[in-house]
TORDRENVEX-25584 format. One record per residue: residue number from 1; residue in one letter; x, y, z of N, C-alpha, C in turn. Coordinates in pm, 1 decimal. Layout:
% residues N
@num = NUM; residu = a; nxx = X; nyy = Y; nzz = Z; caxx = X; cayy = Y; cazz = Z; cxx = X; cyy = Y; czz = Z
...
***
This chain:
% residues 123
@num = 1; residu = x; nxx = -991.4; nyy = -464.9; nzz = 819.7; caxx = -1070.4; cayy = -551.8; cazz = 749.1; cxx = -1245.7; cyy = -465.7; czz = 710.4
@num = 2; residu = x; nxx = -1254.4; nyy = -480.6; nzz = 543.9; caxx = -1366.0; cayy = -440.7; cazz = 508.1; cxx = -1416.9; cyy = -528.8; czz = 405.9
@num = 3; residu = x; nxx = -1536.8; nyy = -465.5; nzz = 395.8; caxx = -1606.1; cayy = -532.6; cazz = 262.4; cxx = -1612.3; cyy = -530.4; czz = 115.8
@num = 4; residu = x; nxx = -1610.8; nyy = -649.7; nzz = 63.8; caxx = -1496.1; cayy = -664.1; cazz = -69.5; cxx = -1604.4; cyy = -601.5; czz = -140.6
@num = 5; residu = x; nxx = -1753.1; nyy = -570.0; nzz = -126.3; caxx = -1751.4; cayy = -453.3; cazz = -199.5; cxx = -1679.3; cyy = -302.6; czz = -191.4
@num = 6; residu = x; nxx = -1669.0; nyy = -266.2; nzz = -85.0; caxx = -1571.9; cayy = -132.1; cazz = -59.3; cxx = -1460.7; cyy = -150.7; czz = -111.9
@num = 7; residu = x; nxx = -1356.9; nyy = -292.2; nzz = -108.1; caxx = -1204.5; cayy = -275.0; cazz = -173.7; cxx = -1276.7; cyy = -248.4; czz = -305.1
@num = 8; residu = x; nxx = -1353.7; nyy = -370.7; nzz = -364.0; caxx = -1377.9; cayy = -341.9; cazz = -551.2; cxx = -1390.2; cyy = -194.5; czz = -545.7
@num = 9; residu = x; nxx = -1461.5; nyy = -100.8; nzz = -524.4; caxx = -1506.8; cayy = 85.5; cazz = -506.8; cxx = -1335.5; cyy = 134.1; czz = -498.6
@num = 10; residu = x; nxx = -1266.2; nyy = 73.2; nzz = -415.8; caxx = -1139.3; cayy = 118.7; cazz = -408.5; cxx = -1048.9; cyy = 104.6; czz = -502.9
@num = 11; residu = x; nxx = -1096.5; nyy = -36.1; nzz = -539.7; caxx = -956.5; cayy = -65.9; cazz = -685.2; cxx = -980.6; cyy = 50.1; czz = -808.0
@num = 12; residu = x; nxx = -1130.2; nyy = 52.8; nzz = -785.5; caxx = -1187.5; cayy = 120.6; cazz = -945.6; cxx = -1130.1; cyy = 277.6; czz = -885.8
@num = 13; residu = x; nxx = -1136.8; nyy = 356.9; nzz = -762.7; caxx = -1085.5; cayy = 465.6; cazz = -750.3; cxx = -948.0; cyy = 506.4; czz = -773.9
@num = 14; residu = x; nxx = -891.2; nyy = 402.3; nzz = -734.5; caxx = -717.4; cayy = 387.4; cazz = -761.6; cxx = -678.5; cyy = 403.7; czz = -957.6
@num = 15; residu = x; nxx = -787.8; nyy = 243.8; nzz = -974.6; caxx = -788.9; cayy = 310.0; cazz = -1129.7; cxx = -748.4; cyy = 376.4; czz = -1199.6
@num = 16; residu = x; nxx = -896.2; nyy = 519.3; nzz = -1183.8; caxx = -870.7; cayy = 612.6; cazz = -1239.9; cxx = -812.8; cyy = 702.1; czz = -1209.3
@num = 17; residu = x; nxx = -673.6; nyy = 741.6; nzz = -1096.6; caxx = -584.7; cayy = 810.8; cazz = -1057.6; cxx = -471.0; cyy = 697.7; czz = -1089.4
@num = 18; residu = x; nxx = -450.5; nyy = 633.4; nzz = -1187.3; caxx = -348.3; cayy = 558.7; cazz = -1201.7; cxx = -200.5; cyy = 597.3; czz = -1279.1
@num = 19; residu = x; nxx = -124.2; nyy = 572.8; nzz = -1221.9; caxx = 16.8; cayy = 652.5; cazz = -1258.6; cxx = 53.6; cyy = 678.5; czz = -1396.7
@num = 20; residu = x; nxx = -30.6; nyy = 556.7; nzz = -1491.4; caxx = -19.0; cayy = 605.1; cazz = -1604.4; cxx = -112.6; cyy = 700.8; czz = -1705.3
@num = 21; residu = x; nxx = -205.7; nyy = 762.0; nzz = -1597.9; caxx = -282.4; cayy = 797.5; cazz = -1671.7; cxx = -334.1; cyy = 971.7; czz = -1569.9
@num = 22; residu = x; nxx = -218.0; nyy = 995.3; nzz = -1496.8; caxx = -158.6; cayy = 1114.8; cazz = -1437.9; cxx = -158.1; cyy = 1127.0; czz = -1263.6
@num = 23; residu = x; nxx = -199.9; nyy = 964.2; nzz = -1248.8; caxx = -221.4; cayy = 985.7; cazz = -1072.1; cxx = -84.5; cyy = 924.8; czz = -996.9
@num = 24; residu = x; nxx = -139.3; nyy = 896.4; nzz = -874.4; caxx = -39.9; cayy = 827.3; cazz = -817.8; cxx = -21.4; cyy = 699.2; czz = -721.6
@num = 25; residu = x; nxx = -176.6; nyy = 648.0; nzz = -803.6; caxx = -156.1; cayy = 470.5; cazz = -750.9; cxx = -151.4; cyy = 409.4; czz = -846.9
@num = 26; residu = x; nxx = -80.6; nyy = 257.8; nzz = -818.9; caxx = -92.8; cayy = 132.9; cazz = -893.5; cxx = -125.4; cyy = 21.8; czz = -860.5
@num = 27; residu = x; nxx = -307.5; nyy = 5.1; nzz = -926.5; caxx = -344.1; cayy = -78.1; cazz = -889.6; cxx = -297.6; cyy = -249.1; czz = -896.3
@num = 28; residu = x; nxx = -370.3; nyy = -291.0; nzz = -754.7; caxx = -410.9; cayy = -447.8; cazz = -873.9; cxx = -467.5; cyy = -533.2; czz = -823.7
@num = 29; residu = x; nxx = -492.4; nyy = -625.0; nzz = -836.8; caxx = -605.6; cayy = -730.7; cazz = -729.4; cxx = -597.1; cyy = -797.0; czz = -607.8
@num = 30; residu = x; nxx = -441.0; nyy = -773.8; nzz = -578.7; caxx = -399.1; cayy = -791.7; cazz = -407.9; cxx = -333.5; cyy = -712.1; czz = -299.1
@num = 31; residu = x; nxx = -373.9; nyy = -527.6; nzz = -374.9; caxx = -342.8; cayy = -407.0; cazz = -307.4; cxx = -294.9; cyy = -309.6; czz = -420.9
@num = 32; residu = x; nxx = -257.4; nyy = -219.7; nzz = -348.1; caxx = -263.2; cayy = -59.6; cazz = -449.7; cxx = -97.8; cyy = -19.5; czz = -396.7
@num = 33; residu = x; nxx = 24.9; nyy = 55.5; nzz = -496.0; caxx = 90.6; cayy = 110.5; cazz = -461.8; cxx = 71.7; cyy = 269.0; czz = -508.2
@num = 34; residu = x; nxx = 156.0; nyy = 303.8; nzz = -415.9; caxx = 178.3; cayy = 462.4; cazz = -347.2; cxx = 295.4; cyy = 536.5; czz = -462.2
@num = 35; residu = x; nxx = 308.3; nyy = 602.0; nzz = -554.2; caxx = 407.6; cayy = 637.8; cazz = -607.5; cxx = 417.7; cyy = 829.9; czz = -579.6
@num = 36; residu = x; nxx = 612.9; nyy = 868.7; nzz = -620.6; caxx = 536.9; cayy = 999.4; cazz = -556.2; cxx = 488.3; cyy = 1102.8; czz = -710.2
@num = 37; residu = x; nxx = 494.8; nyy = 1056.7; nzz = -812.1; caxx = 405.3; cayy = 1185.1; cazz = -913.4; cxx = 377.0; cyy = 1069.4; czz = -1049.3
@num = 38; residu = x; nxx = 268.0; nyy = 1082.3; nzz = -1156.1; caxx = 259.9; cayy = 1046.4; cazz = -1236.7; cxx = 385.3; cyy = 989.9; czz = -1341.1
@num = 39; residu = x; nxx = 386.4; nyy = 838.0; nzz = -1359.3; caxx = 454.1; cayy = 807.5; cazz = -1455.6; cxx = 495.3; cyy = 871.3; czz = -1598.0
@num = 40; residu = x; nxx = 621.2; nyy = 933.6; nzz = -1596.0; caxx = 632.9; cayy = 1062.5; cazz = -1691.1; cxx = 764.3; cyy = 1017.8; czz = -1764.1
@num = 41; residu = x; nxx = 785.6; nyy = 889.2; nzz = -1786.1; caxx = 880.5; cayy = 843.7; cazz = -1862.6; cxx = 870.2; cyy = 770.1; czz = -1953.4
@num = 42; residu = x; nxx = 1007.0; nyy = 801.8; nzz = -2072.8; caxx = 957.2; cayy = 740.6; cazz = -2224.8; cxx = 863.8; cyy = 647.8; czz = -2249.5
@num = 43; residu = x; nxx = 759.5; nyy = 638.6; nzz = -2306.0; caxx = 708.6; cayy = 521.9; cazz = -2354.4; cxx = 599.5; cyy = 455.1; czz = -2239.8
@num = 44; residu = x; nxx = 576.2; nyy = 569.9; nzz = -2111.1; caxx = 451.5; cayy = 530.6; cazz = -2033.6; cxx = 585.5; cyy = 466.7; czz = -1937.9
@num = 45; residu = x; nxx = 726.9; nyy = 471.4; nzz = -1892.2; caxx = 742.0; cayy = 435.9; cazz = -1772.2; cxx = 786.2; cyy = 503.2; czz = -1704.0
@num = 46; residu = x; nxx = 821.6; nyy = 514.1; nzz = -1597.1; caxx = 813.4; cayy = 566.7; cazz = -1386.2; cxx = 899.6; cyy = 660.0; czz = -1422.7
@num = 47; residu = x; nxx = 978.8; nyy = 680.9; nzz = -1524.7; caxx = 1106.6; cayy = 847.1; cazz = -1506.3; cxx = 1169.9; cyy = 814.9; czz = -1405.9
@num = 48; residu = x; nxx = 1084.9; nyy = 950.4; nzz = -1321.8; caxx = 1108.3; cayy = 1021.1; cazz = -1222.7; cxx = 1076.4; cyy = 956.6; czz = -1148.6
@num = 49; residu = x; nxx = 951.1; nyy = 921.1; nzz = -1131.4; caxx = 858.4; cayy = 880.6; cazz = -1024.8; cxx = 896.1; cyy = 765.2; czz = -943.6
@num = 50; residu = x; nxx = 856.6; nyy = 780.5; nzz = -808.5; caxx = 958.0; cayy = 681.3; cazz = -712.4; cxx = 850.8; cyy = 641.5; czz = -647.5
@num = 51; residu = x; nxx = 859.7; nyy = 506.7; nzz = -633.2; caxx = 747.8; cayy = 344.3; cazz = -512.9; cxx = 774.2; cyy = 474.8; czz = -386.3
@num = 52; residu = x; nxx = 626.6; nyy = 499.5; nzz = -335.0; caxx = 706.3; cayy = 521.2; cazz = -166.8; cxx = 651.5; cyy = 422.2; czz = -93.8
@num = 53; residu = x; nxx = 501.6; nyy = 301.2; nzz = -120.4; caxx = 484.0; cayy = 247.1; cazz = -7.5; cxx = 390.7; cyy = 184.5; czz = -90.6
@num = 54; residu = x; nxx = 311.7; nyy = 42.0; nzz = -15.7; caxx = 185.1; cayy = 20.9; cazz = -106.9; cxx = 140.0; cyy = -114.4; czz = 33.8
@num = 55; residu = x; nxx = 23.0; nyy = -136.5; nzz = 4.9; caxx = -100.5; cayy = -228.6; cazz = 112.4; cxx = -140.3; cyy = -319.2; czz = 22.0
@num = 56; residu = x; nxx = -106.9; nyy = -418.3; nzz = 67.2; caxx = -134.3; cayy = -545.6; cazz = 38.2; cxx = -246.2; cyy = -603.1; czz = 94.5
@num = 57; residu = x; nxx = -321.9; nyy = -668.8; nzz = 41.9; caxx = -444.1; cayy = -732.3; cazz = 141.7; cxx = -488.8; cyy = -905.1; czz = 86.4
@num = 58; residu = x; nxx = -578.1; nyy = -975.9; nzz = 119.1; caxx = -633.9; cayy = -1125.8; cazz = 101.3; cxx = -750.6; cyy = -1080.9; czz = 93.7
@num = 59; residu = x; nxx = -871.3; nyy = -1202.0; nzz = 28.5; caxx = -1020.9; cayy = -1181.7; cazz = 41.2; cxx = -990.4; cyy = -1298.0; czz = 98.9
@num = 60; residu = x; nxx = -1137.2; nyy = -1321.3; nzz = 130.9; caxx = -1220.9; cayy = -1390.3; cazz = 165.9; cxx = -1138.0; cyy = -1437.8; czz = 334.7
@num = 61; residu = x; nxx = -1048.5; nyy = -1354.0; nzz = 419.8; caxx = -1009.2; cayy = -1378.4; cazz = 522.0; cxx = -1025.2; cyy = -1305.0; czz = 619.5
@num = 62; residu = x; nxx = -1081.5; nyy = -1298.4; nzz = 733.5; caxx = -1108.5; cayy = -1433.7; cazz = 794.2; cxx = -1224.3; cyy = -1510.4; czz = 769.6
@num = 63; residu = x; nxx = -1301.6; nyy = -1411.4; nzz = 741.0; caxx = -1463.1; cayy = -1456.3; cazz = 642.4; cxx = -1496.3; cyy = -1465.3; czz = 515.0
@num = 64; residu = x; nxx = -1584.4; nyy = -1494.4; nzz = 469.9; caxx = -1589.1; cayy = -1471.6; cazz = 323.3; cxx = -1659.2; cyy = -1314.5; czz = 291.8
@num = 65; residu = x; nxx = -1611.3; nyy = -1285.7; nzz = 189.8; caxx = -1665.4; cayy = -1183.9; cazz = 134.1; cxx = -1625.2; cyy = -1046.4; czz = 206.4
@num = 66; residu = x; nxx = -1524.3; nyy = -1027.3; nzz = 288.8; caxx = -1461.3; cayy = -937.5; cazz = 330.7; cxx = -1274.9; cyy = -912.2; czz = 252.6
@num = 67; residu = x; nxx = -1214.0; nyy = -837.6; nzz = 277.4; caxx = -1073.3; cayy = -796.8; cazz = 260.0; cxx = -1021.4; cyy = -799.4; czz = 380.3
@num = 68; residu = x; nxx = -910.3; nyy = -885.4; nzz = 393.4; caxx = -814.4; cayy = -817.2; cazz = 489.7; cxx = -694.5; cyy = -764.0; czz = 468.8
@num = 69; residu = x; nxx = -636.5; nyy = -620.6; nzz = 481.6; caxx = -506.6; cayy = -584.2; cazz = 498.8; cxx = -380.8; cyy = -657.8; czz = 597.8
@num = 70; residu = x; nxx = -294.4; nyy = -667.9; nzz = 478.4; caxx = -215.3; cayy = -818.8; cazz = 600.2; cxx = -88.5; cyy = -765.4; czz = 597.3
@num = 71; residu = x; nxx = -60.0; nyy = -615.5; nzz = 505.0; caxx = 79.4; cayy = -588.0; cazz = 484.8; cxx = 38.6; cyy = -422.9; czz = 440.4
@num = 72; residu = x; nxx = 59.5; nyy = -361.5; nzz = 544.0; caxx = 167.9; cayy = -159.9; cazz = 493.6; cxx = 272.6; cyy = -121.7; czz = 473.0
@num = 73; residu = x; nxx = 354.5; nyy = -169.7; nzz = 398.2; caxx = 472.1; cayy = -104.8; cazz = 375.0; cxx = 511.0; cyy = 50.6; czz = 322.6
@num = 74; residu = x; nxx = 648.8; nyy = 110.8; nzz = 376.3; caxx = 658.3; cayy = 274.6; cazz = 340.8; cxx = 817.0; cyy = 166.1; czz = 262.7
@num = 75; residu = x; nxx = 855.7; nyy = 214.2; nzz = 153.9; caxx = 976.9; cayy = 227.5; cazz = 61.6; cxx = 1097.3; cyy = 272.2; czz = 188.9
@num = 76; residu = x; nxx = 1192.1; nyy = 291.0; nzz = 131.4; caxx = 1294.1; cayy = 384.7; cazz = 229.9; cxx = 1262.9; cyy = 488.2; czz = 142.5
@num = 77; residu = x; nxx = 1229.1; nyy = 527.6; nzz = 11.5; caxx = 1250.3; cayy = 675.9; cazz = -9.9; cxx = 1102.3; cyy = 739.6; czz = 33.6
@num = 78; residu = x; nxx = 1023.0; nyy = 625.1; nzz = 44.9; caxx = 908.5; cayy = 688.7; cazz = 139.3; cxx = 931.6; cyy = 744.0; czz = 290.5
@num = 79; residu = x; nxx = 1050.3; nyy = 668.5; nzz = 329.1; caxx = 1072.0; cayy = 695.0; cazz = 512.2; cxx = 1159.4; cyy = 818.0; czz = 463.2
@num = 80; residu = x; nxx = 1215.3; nyy = 803.7; nzz = 349.1; caxx = 1326.6; cayy = 969.2; cazz = 339.8; cxx = 1232.5; cyy = 1108.0; czz = 329.8
@num = 81; residu = x; nxx = 1070.2; nyy = 1076.5; nzz = 240.3; caxx = 1014.0; cayy = 1188.6; cazz = 253.6; cxx = 917.0; cyy = 1252.9; czz = 364.2
@num = 82; residu = x; nxx = 979.3; nyy = 1131.6; nzz = 504.8; caxx = 906.6; cayy = 1123.2; cazz = 564.2; cxx = 756.4; cyy = 1076.5; czz = 590.0
@num = 83; residu = x; nxx = 721.0; nyy = 943.6; nzz = 519.9; caxx = 591.5; cayy = 891.4; cazz = 575.4; cxx = 591.9; cyy = 786.1; czz = 599.3
@num = 84; residu = x; nxx = 508.2; nyy = 727.8; nzz = 730.3; caxx = 489.5; cayy = 593.9; cazz = 781.1; cxx = 408.5; cyy = 524.8; czz = 732.0
@num = 85; residu = x; nxx = 373.7; nyy = 380.6; nzz = 784.2; caxx = 287.8; cayy = 318.2; cazz = 726.8; cxx = 154.0; cyy = 366.8; czz = 773.0
@num = 86; residu = x; nxx = 103.4; nyy = 414.2; nzz = 829.3; caxx = -17.8; cayy = 456.2; cazz = 833.0; cxx = -57.5; cyy = 521.5; czz = 708.3
@num = 87; residu = x; nxx = 60.7; nyy = 663.4; nzz = 678.4; caxx = 5.6; cayy = 738.4; cazz = 590.3; cxx = 9.3; cyy = 739.7; czz = 450.9
@num = 88; residu = x; nxx = 81.6; nyy = 601.1; nzz = 433.4; caxx = 53.4; cayy = 527.5; cazz = 314.9; cxx = -85.9; cyy = 459.7; czz = 347.5
@num = 89; residu = x; nxx = -112.2; nyy = 398.9; nzz = 431.0; caxx = -303.8; cayy = 377.0; cazz = 469.3; cxx = -386.0; cyy = 430.9; czz = 444.8
@num = 90; residu = x; nxx = -368.4; nyy = 546.3; nzz = 502.5; caxx = -422.6; cayy = 613.4; cazz = 476.3; cxx = -466.0; cyy = 722.0; czz = 333.6
@num = 91; residu = x; nxx = -361.8; nyy = 735.3; nzz = 257.8; caxx = -407.4; cayy = 788.2; cazz = 150.9; cxx = -438.7; cyy = 738.2; czz = 95.0
@num = 92; residu = x; nxx = -409.7; nyy = 546.3; nzz = 67.2; caxx = -515.3; cayy = 455.9; cazz = -11.4; cxx = -645.8; cyy = 454.6; czz = 63.7
@num = 93; residu = x; nxx = -702.2; nyy = 424.5; nzz = 138.5; caxx = -802.5; cayy = 435.0; cazz = 207.5; cxx = -915.2; cyy = 555.4; czz = 168.3
@num = 94; residu = x; nxx = -849.4; nyy = 675.5; nzz = 187.6; caxx = -946.3; cayy = 812.9; cazz = 154.0; cxx = -923.1; cyy = 770.0; czz = -7.3
@num = 95; residu = x; nxx = -916.0; nyy = 746.6; nzz = -64.1; caxx = -987.3; cayy = 715.0; cazz = -175.1; cxx = -1138.4; cyy = 687.9; czz = -177.9
@num = 96; residu = x; nxx = -1195.0; nyy = 591.6; nzz = -73.6; caxx = -1349.2; cayy = 546.8; cazz = -29.1; cxx = -1397.0; cyy = 631.4; czz = 62.8
@num = 97; residu = x; nxx = -1308.2; nyy = 654.2; nzz = 169.5; caxx = -1370.9; cayy = 698.2; cazz = 297.9; cxx = -1353.9; cyy = 598.6; czz = 428.4
@num = 98; residu = x; nxx = -1295.0; nyy = 516.7; nzz = 384.6; caxx = -1295.3; cayy = 474.1; cazz = 553.2; cxx = -1207.7; cyy = 502.3; czz = 660.8
@num = 99; residu = x; nxx = -1265.3; nyy = 457.7; nzz = 818.3; caxx = -1157.5; cayy = 520.2; cazz = 910.9; cxx = -1060.8; cyy = 490.9; czz = 899.6
@num = 100; residu = x; nxx = -982.9; nyy = 589.0; nzz = 936.7; caxx = -816.8; cayy = 489.0; cazz = 989.6; cxx = -809.0; cyy = 535.1; czz = 1114.4
@num = 101; residu = x; nxx = -917.3; nyy = 617.0; nzz = 1218.0; caxx = -886.9; cayy = 594.6; cazz = 1309.9; cxx = -870.4; cyy = 436.1; czz = 1421.7
@num = 102; residu = x; nxx = -803.3; nyy = 482.6; nzz = 1493.7; caxx = -777.8; cayy = 361.7; cazz = 1613.3; cxx = -647.5; cyy = 222.2; czz = 1520.1
@num = 103; residu = x; nxx = -648.8; nyy = 250.0; nzz = 1380.0; caxx = -573.6; cayy = 166.0; cazz = 1280.2; cxx = -347.4; cyy = 166.1; czz = 1297.1
@num = 104; residu = x; nxx = -343.2; nyy = 360.5; nzz = 1329.3; caxx = -205.3; cayy = 330.2; cazz = 1329.5; cxx = -179.1; cyy = 212.0; czz = 1466.1
@num = 105; residu = x; nxx = -276.2; nyy = 212.3; nzz = 1552.9; caxx = -224.7; cayy = 102.2; cazz = 1698.0; cxx = -185.9; cyy = -79.0; czz = 1668.6
@num = 106; residu = x; nxx = -239.6; nyy = -68.8; nzz = 1527.4; caxx = -207.8; cayy = -210.1; cazz = 1497.0; cxx = -115.4; cyy = -255.3; czz = 1424.7
@num = 107; residu = x; nxx = -58.7; nyy = -66.7; nzz = 1332.1; caxx = 63.8; cayy = -106.1; cazz = 1273.9; cxx = 203.7; cyy = -119.7; czz = 1328.3
@num = 108; residu = x; nxx = 314.1; nyy = -182.4; nzz = 1292.9; caxx = 452.9; cayy = -172.4; cazz = 1353.0; cxx = 558.3; cyy = -200.4; czz = 1255.7
@num = 109; residu = x; nxx = 670.9; nyy = -150.1; nzz = 1272.0; caxx = 737.2; cayy = -167.1; cazz = 1202.7; cxx = 840.6; cyy = -299.0; czz = 1139.3
@num = 110; residu = x; nxx = 862.9; nyy = -351.3; nzz = 1030.9; caxx = 881.4; cayy = -474.9; cazz = 992.4; cxx = 1015.8; cyy = -487.6; czz = 1071.6
@num = 111; residu = x; nxx = 1055.9; nyy = -591.5; nzz = 1079.6; caxx = 1195.0; cayy = -652.8; cazz = 1134.2; cxx = 1354.9; cyy = -609.2; czz = 1055.1
@num = 112; residu = x; nxx = 1367.4; nyy = -500.2; nzz = 1121.9; caxx = 1479.0; cayy = -476.5; cazz = 1077.0; cxx = 1617.4; cyy = -614.7; czz = 1022.1
@num = 113; residu = x; nxx = 1628.2; nyy = -718.7; nzz = 1107.6; caxx = 1716.0; cayy = -799.9; cazz = 1040.7; cxx = 1607.7; cyy = -932.5; czz = 1066.2
@num = 114; residu = x; nxx = 1695.8; nyy = -969.9; nzz = 938.2; caxx = 1656.0; cayy = -1161.8; cazz = 964.3; cxx = 1626.5; cyy = -1260.9; czz = 1041.8
@num = 115; residu = x; nxx = 1506.9; nyy = -1320.6; nzz = 1120.7; caxx = 1503.6; cayy = -1324.9; cazz = 1253.6; cxx = 1587.1; cyy = -1444.7; czz = 1222.4
@num = 116; residu = x; nxx = 1567.7; nyy = -1530.6; nzz = 1056.9; caxx = 1610.5; cayy = -1672.8; cazz = 1062.8; cxx = 1749.0; cyy = -1726.3; czz = 1124.4
@num = 117; residu = x; nxx = 1828.0; nyy = -1611.3; nzz = 1035.3; caxx = 1920.2; cayy = -1612.0; cazz = 997.8; cxx = 2025.1; cyy = -1538.2; czz = 1161.0
@num = 118; residu = x; nxx = 1923.3; nyy = -1481.8; nzz = 1210.4; caxx = 2039.2; cayy = -1447.8; cazz = 1357.8; cxx = 1994.4; cyy = -1584.2; czz = 1465.8
@num = 119; residu = x; nxx = 1877.0; nyy = -1645.8; nzz = 1378.8; caxx = 1853.5; cayy = -1786.8; cazz = 1538.4; cxx = 1976.1; cyy = -1863.4; czz = 1500.6
@num = 120; residu = x; nxx = 1997.2; nyy = -1871.2; nzz = 1340.0; caxx = 2074.4; cayy = -1997.9; cazz = 1317.4; cxx = 2227.0; cyy = -1947.4; czz = 1312.0
@num = 121; residu = x; nxx = 2285.9; nyy = -1845.7; nzz = 1362.9; caxx = 2380.5; cayy = -1758.4; cazz = 1396.9; cxx = 2509.4; cyy = -1771.1; czz = 1271.1
@num = 122; residu = x; nxx = 2385.0; nyy = -1755.5; nzz = 1186.0; caxx = 2503.3; cayy = -1723.5; cazz = 1045.3; cxx = 2467.8; cyy = -1581.6; czz = 940.6
@num = 123; residu = x; nxx = 2408.6; nyy = -1493.8; nzz = 1071.3; caxx = 2384.5; cayy = -1350.9; cazz = 1016.0; cxx = 2491.9; cyy = -1283.6; czz = 1066.0
***
């Protein structure tokens, strides 16, 4: 969780390093994606760049004027390159400098199987 003004600064920094402008980030109001390289495809498409992971957040939870990160994920390609969720989170937070200390302990790997299918006996 961090203040909304810091999240806005993070988004501005990520937009300055956007994949379409020579960077490796793709920012939106609900989070930031990390890509392997700037988009180099025809007409501004991703080309050989691959999505490595992303951090998603929500505004005003649990208190007003703050941002809460609710998901940090690594794609299979990111895992193939040795990345973990904490690496993706650090890369994004380093845009504005919030400390990452202690964050790794709060991260966990996503479920491998769908718990709803397993519980129903159909999976």
